[in-house]
C-alpha positions in Angstrom: 72.0 52.1 5.0 74.9 49.7 4.0 75.1 47.7 7.4 71.0 47.2 7.2 71.1 46.4 3.2 74.0 43.6 4.1 72.2 42.4 7.1 69.3 41.8 4.1 70.9 40.5 1.8 70.8 43.4 -0.8 72.9 44.0 -3.9 71.9 47.1 -4.1 70.9 50.9 -2.3 69.0 52.9 -3.3 69.7 57.5 -2.8 69.3 60.4 -3.8 72.2 61.4 -6.4 74.9 63.7 -5.2 76.5 66.7 -6.7 79.1 66.6 -3.9 82.0 64.8 -5.2 83.7 64.1 -2.5 80.7 62.4 -1.2 79.6 60.7 -4.3 83.1 59.0 -3.7 82.7 58.3 -0.2 79.7 56.2 -0.7 81.0 53.9 -3.3 83.9 52.9 -0.9 81.6 52.2 1.8 79.8 50.4 -1.8 82.1 48.8 -2.4 83.9 47.7 0.8 80.3 46.5 1.5 79.8 44.9 -1.8 76.1 46.6 -2.0 76.0 49.1 -4.8 74.7 52.2 -4.2 71.6 53.4 -6.7 71.4 56.7 -7.2 68.0 58.3 -8.2 66.7 62.2 -9.6 64.2 64.0 -8.8 64.7 66.8 -11.4 68.6 67.1 -11.8 67.7 63.9 -13.9 69.9 65.0 -17.6 72.2 62.2 -20.6 74.7 62.7 -17.6 73.6 63.6 -14.2 75.1 59.7 -13.1 78.6 61.0 -15.0 80.3 61.8 -12.1 79.7 59.2 -9.9 80.0 56.5 -12.5 83.6 58.0 -12.6 84.2 58.0 -8.5 83.2 54.0 -7.9 82.8 51.4 -9.2 79.8 50.6 -7.5 78.6 53.5 -7.8 75.4 52.4 -10.3 72.0 54.5 -11.2 68.5 54.0 -10.8 66.8 55.6 -13.8 63.0 57.3 -13.1 62.2 57.7 -16.6 59.1 59.6 -15.6 61.4 62.0 -13.5 63.8 62.8 -16.6 60.9 63.3 -18.2 59.3 66.2 -15.4 63.4 67.5 -15.4 65.2 70.6 -17.1 67.0 69.4 -20.4 
């Protein structure tokens, strides 16, 4: 995924927000190495704190926020 993003000159790639902290760290490390942000997207798990673990795991982890999914998700 990061090879393709880098080859295309992308600044970020979007993927579903995982709940596993180890996965957040691993993806974040790849993102930092490739200088391509990992922009996580939520569906029904959207909340005010949904991205906290991702942000803490790596400075290359970002958010791709869809407000429709945030509103539709459980609060």
